[in-house]
C-alpha positions as CSV (number, residue, x, y, z in Angstrom):
1,M,-5.4,-40.2,0.3
2,K,-8.3,-39.9,-1.5
3,L,-11.7,-37.9,-1.2
4,E,-14.7,-40.6,-2.1
5,R,-18.2,-39.2,-2.3
6,Q,-21.9,-40.5,-3.6
7,V,-23.6,-38.1,-6.4
8,T,-26.6,-36.8,-5.2
9,A,-30.4,-36.5,-7.5
10,A,-29.6,-33.1,-6.9
11,E,-26.0,-33.0,-8.7
12,A,-27.0,-35.8,-11.4
13,G,-26.6,-34.1,-14.9
14,L,-22.9,-32.5,-14.0
15,S,-20.2,-33.1,-16.0
16,I,-17.3,-34.1,-13.4
17,E,-15.0,-31.6,-14.2
18,Q,-18.7,-29.0,-13.1
19,F,-19.0,-31.7,-10.3
20,L,-15.0,-30.8,-9.0
21,R,-15.1,-27.0,-9.8
22,N,-18.4,-26.1,-8.2
23,V,-19.6,-28.5,-5.7
24,L,-16.1,-29.7,-4.3
25,G,-14.5,-26.0,-5.2
26,F,-11.5,-27.5,-6.9
27,S,-9.4,-24.8,-8.4
28,R,-8.6,-25.0,-12.0
29,S,-5.2,-25.6,-11.7
30,M,-5.7,-28.7,-9.4
31,I,-8.4,-30.0,-11.9
32,R,-5.5,-29.4,-14.6
33,R,-3.0,-31.7,-12.5
34,L,-6.1,-34.5,-11.8
35,K,-6.4,-34.7,-15.6
36,R,-2.9,-35.5,-16.2
37,L,-2.4,-37.7,-13.8
38,S,-5.8,-39.5,-14.3
39,G,-6.3,-38.8,-10.7
40,V,-10.3,-39.3,-10.5
41,L,-12.2,-42.5,-10.4
42,L,-16.0,-42.8,-11.5
43,N,-17.4,-46.1,-9.9
44,G,-13.9,-47.3,-9.6
45,Q,-12.9,-47.0,-13.1
46,P,-10.9,-44.3,-14.9
47,V,-12.9,-41.6,-16.8
48,I,-12.9,-38.2,-18.7
49,L,-13.8,-35.5,-16.8
50,S,-16.2,-34.1,-19.2
51,R,-18.4,-37.5,-18.1
52,R,-22.4,-36.8,-17.4
53,L,-22.6,-38.0,-13.6
54,Q,-26.1,-39.6,-12.3
55,D,-27.7,-40.0,-9.2
56,G,-25.8,-42.6,-7.0
57,D,-22.5,-42.5,-9.0
58,R,-19.6,-42.8,-6.6
59,I,-16.6,-40.4,-7.2
60,S,-12.9,-41.2,-5.7
61,I,-10.4,-38.0,-6.4
62,A,-6.3,-38.9,-5.5
63,L,-5.6,-36.0,-3.4
64,R,-2.2,-36.6,-3.1
65,F,0.8,-35.9,-6.1
66,D,4.2,-36.5,-6.4
67,E,6.0,-33.5,-4.3
68,F,9.4,-32.5,-3.5
69,T,11.0,-29.6,-1.1
70,N,14.5,-28.7,-0.7
71,V,13.7,-27.9,3.1
72,L,16.2,-29.9,4.9
73,P,14.0,-31.9,7.6
74,Q,15.3,-32.0,11.0
75,P,14.4,-33.9,14.3
76,I,12.7,-30.8,15.9
77,P,10.2,-31.4,19.1
78,I,7.2,-29.9,17.7
79,A,3.4,-29.7,19.8
80,F,0.7,-31.7,18.0
81,V,-2.6,-30.2,19.0
82,F,-4.9,-32.0,15.8
83,E,-4.1,-34.2,12.6
84,D,-6.0,-36.3,10.2
85,G,-5.3,-37.1,6.8
86,H,-6.0,-33.8,5.6
87,I,-4.7,-31.3,8.0
88,L,-2.0,-30.8,10.9
89,V,-2.1,-28.2,13.9
90,V,0.7,-27.4,15.8
91,N,1.2,-25.3,18.8
92,K,4.3,-23.3,17.6
93,P,7.0,-22.2,20.5
94,P,8.1,-18.6,20.2
95,D,11.6,-17.6,18.7
96,M,10.9,-20.1,15.5
97,L,10.3,-18.8,12.0
98,V,7.1,-21.0,10.7
99,H,9.6,-21.0,7.0
100,P,13.0,-20.9,6.3
101,I,14.2,-17.5,4.7
102,K,17.4,-17.0,2.7
103,Y,19.9,-16.7,5.6
104,E,18.1,-18.9,7.6
105,Q,17.3,-22.3,6.6
106,E,17.5,-24.4,9.3
107,N,15.5,-24.8,13.0
108,T,11.8,-23.5,11.5
109,L,8.9,-25.1,11.8
110,A,9.0,-26.1,8.2
111,N,12.2,-28.5,9.1
112,A,10.6,-30.0,12.0
113,V,7.2,-31.1,10.5
114,L,9.0,-32.0,7.1
115,H,10.9,-34.7,9.3
116,Y,7.9,-35.3,10.8
117,Y,6.3,-36.3,7.7
118,L,9.3,-38.6,6.7
119,E,9.0,-40.1,9.9
120,K,5.7,-41.3,9.7
121,G,5.7,-42.0,6.1
122,I,3.8,-38.8,4.9
123,E,4.2,-37.7,1.2
124,A,3.3,-33.6,1.6
125,A,5.1,-30.6,1.0
126,F,5.2,-27.9,3.8
127,R,1.7,-25.9,3.2
128,P,1.0,-23.6,6.4
129,I,-2.2,-21.6,5.9
130,S,-2.2,-19.4,9.2
131,R,1.4,-17.8,9.6
132,L,3.2,-16.4,13.2
133,D,5.9,-13.9,13.1
134,R,9.2,-16.0,14.7
135,N,8.6,-14.5,18.3
136,T,4.6,-14.7,18.1
137,S,3.5,-18.4,19.8
138,G,0.8,-20.5,19.2
139,L,-1.4,-22.5,16.6
140,V,-0.6,-22.8,13.1
141,V,-3.0,-24.4,10.7
142,I,-0.5,-26.6,8.0
143,A,-2.6,-28.3,4.9
144,K,-0.9,-32.2,4.0
145,H,-2.4,-31.4,0.4
146,A,-2.6,-29.0,-2.2
147,Y,-6.9,-29.5,-2.0
148,A,-7.2,-28.9,1.7
149,A,-4.6,-25.8,1.6
150,F,-6.8,-24.4,-1.7
151,R,-10.1,-24.7,0.8
152,L,-8.5,-23.3,3.8
153,G,-6.9,-20.5,1.8
154,Q,-10.8,-19.9,0.8
155,Q,-11.4,-19.7,4.6
156,L,-8.9,-17.6,5.2
157,S,-9.9,-14.7,2.8
158,N,-13.6,-14.6,3.6
159,G,-13.3,-15.0,7.6
160,G,-14.5,-18.4,7.8
161,L,-11.1,-19.5,9.5
162,Q,-11.1,-17.7,12.7
163,R,-8.1,-16.5,15.0
164,E,-7.9,-15.6,18.6
165,Y,-5.1,-14.2,20.3
166,F,-3.9,-13.2,23.7
167,A,-1.8,-10.4,24.7
168,V,-0.5,-8.3,27.1
169,V,-0.1,-5.1,26.5
170,H,1.7,-1.7,28.1
171,G,-1.0,0.8,29.8
172,L,-4.3,0.3,31.0
173,I,-6.9,0.4,27.9
174,A,-9.8,1.9,29.5
175,Q,-12.6,0.3,27.0
176,E,-13.2,-3.1,28.3
177,Q,-13.7,-4.2,24.6
178,G,-14.0,-2.4,20.9
179,L,-12.9,-2.8,17.2
180,I,-9.7,-1.3,15.8
181,D,-10.3,-0.4,12.3
182,L,-7.4,1.2,10.6
183,P,-5.7,0.6,7.5
184,I,-2.5,-1.2,7.3
185,A,0.3,-0.7,4.7
186,R,4.0,-1.2,4.3
187,S,6.2,1.5,6.3
188,D,8.0,4.2,3.9
189,D,11.6,3.5,6.1
190,S,11.6,-0.2,6.6
191,R,11.3,-3.7,4.6
192,V,9.8,-5.2,7.9
193,K,7.8,-2.4,9.5
194,R,4.2,-1.9,9.0
195,K,2.3,1.4,9.8
196,V,-1.2,2.6,9.9
197,C,-1.7,4.8,6.8
198,P,-5.2,5.8,5.2
199,D,-4.6,4.2,1.7
200,G,-3.1,1.0,3.6
201,K,-5.3,-2.6,3.2
202,K,-8.2,-2.7,5.4
203,A,-7.8,-4.3,8.9
204,L,-10.4,-5.3,11.8
205,T,-9.0,-6.4,15.3
206,Y,-11.7,-6.8,18.0
207,Y,-10.3,-6.8,21.4
208,T,-11.7,-7.9,24.6
209,V,-10.1,-6.7,28.5
210,L,-9.4,-10.0,30.2
211,K,-7.5,-8.5,33.4
212,Y,-6.3,-5.1,34.1
213,L,-2.5,-5.7,35.4
214,T,-0.1,-3.1,37.4
215,D,0.3,-0.5,34.0
216,A,-0.6,-3.0,31.4
217,T,-3.8,-4.9,30.3
218,F,-4.1,-9.2,29.4
219,L,-6.2,-9.0,26.4
220,K,-8.1,-11.5,23.9
221,L,-8.5,-10.0,20.2
222,R,-9.9,-11.7,17.4
223,L,-8.8,-10.8,13.7
224,A,-11.2,-10.1,10.8
225,T,-8.8,-9.7,8.4
226,G,-4.8,-11.1,8.4
227,R,-2.8,-8.2,7.7
228,T,1.4,-8.3,8.3
229,H,1.9,-7.5,12.2
230,Q,-1.7,-6.2,12.2
231,I,-2.2,-6.6,16.0
232,R,1.5,-5.6,16.4
233,V,0.7,-2.4,14.3
234,H,-2.9,-1.8,15.7
235,L,-2.3,-1.6,19.7
236,S,1.0,0.4,19.0
237,H,-0.7,2.8,16.8
238,I,-3.6,3.1,19.7
239,G,-1.0,3.3,22.0
240,H,-0.5,0.0,24.1
241,P,2.3,-1.5,22.0
242,L,3.0,-5.0,23.0
243,V,5.0,-5.7,25.9
244,G,8.5,-7.0,24.7
245,D,7.7,-5.5,21.5
246,A,10.5,-3.2,20.4
247,L,10.2,-3.0,16.8
248,Y,6.4,-0.6,17.1
249,G,7.6,0.8,20.9
250,G,7.4,-2.1,23.4
251,R,9.7,-2.7,26.2
252,E,11.2,-6.0,27.2
253,E,9.8,-5.9,31.1
254,G,9.6,-9.7,32.3
255,I,9.6,-11.3,29.0
256,S,12.0,-11.3,26.0
257,R,9.5,-11.5,23.2
258,Q,6.4,-9.9,22.1
259,A,3.7,-11.4,24.7
260,L,1.1,-12.5,22.1
261,H,0.3,-15.8,21.5
262,C,-2.2,-17.4,19.3
263,C,-4.7,-19.3,21.7
264,R,-7.3,-20.5,19.6
265,I,-8.1,-21.5,16.0
266,S,-11.8,-22.1,14.2
267,L,-12.2,-23.5,11.0
268,T,-14.4,-25.8,8.7
269,H,-12.7,-29.0,8.1
270,P,-11.8,-28.9,4.3
271,V,-12.9,-32.1,3.8
272,T,-15.8,-33.6,6.0
273,G,-17.1,-30.1,6.5
274,E,-17.3,-30.2,10.5
275,G,-16.4,-27.4,12.3
276,L,-13.4,-27.5,14.5
277,T,-12.3,-25.7,17.2
278,L,-9.0,-25.8,18.7
279,E,-7.3,-24.1,21.4
280,A,-3.3,-23.5,23.4
281,P,-2.9,-22.6,26.9
282,L,-1.0,-19.8,27.3
283,P,2.7,-20.5,27.5
284,G,4.8,-20.2,30.7
285,D,6.6,-17.2,29.6
286,M,3.4,-14.9,29.3
287,Q,1.7,-16.3,32.6
288,K,4.7,-15.7,34.3
289,L,4.5,-11.9,33.1
290,I,0.9,-11.5,33.8
291,N,1.6,-13.2,37.8
């Protein structure tokens, strides 16, 4: 896969390295890799990156490098929501890790995606941009190359990549919409849990009540930050833990996992610059719970 771009009059005079960094947003490490692999062509010819550009020049950049991974590809069915040469978006089911861990090397989203890449002849490592807990279902954005991963990572950090969730919580939330602005830190007595703590990292969660149920509330939430377990911690702290979330005080009533689903993602495409909004419908176990 190549990224091709014609130089404009406003960009003329920049060196190719300046163009890569300041216009296209390549990181320094990626530029070093391009230098080593002669991955940049100017008007179809190899070129040194100190070369100054002229109006109308055409730059071609190789976006794929030789990549290796020790994750075992496995033929696991996954639901694709969007795919092109640069990104892949999937609808992850519950009870699936995004990436293998020390004592669980198989049956993860990484195993499934790498098998799909192998079948399609796609040479790419597994680069998830947005991650979900094992028992949270919904949309996961995956970059197919380092440049897309870098650009999408910037959006995740600055709020350009927006994520919305459906959730069912215990109790009736009185205020129909609001903002939970509470910092989050690691829990002192657990490697897994997080807690609200004055010395923690800033965390912002917006919520809207969609429907009041029998002693429960169906919500839509939007993350303005991306702390580990952010939604679970915030809702538990205000006295409305997720149904099924035993780790944070929820009860398994009608569902065997936390009732949380990433239903919508909005982002700017890392290569084309176009806006992209993708959705995943409410999964069956949460729909059954609401009913």
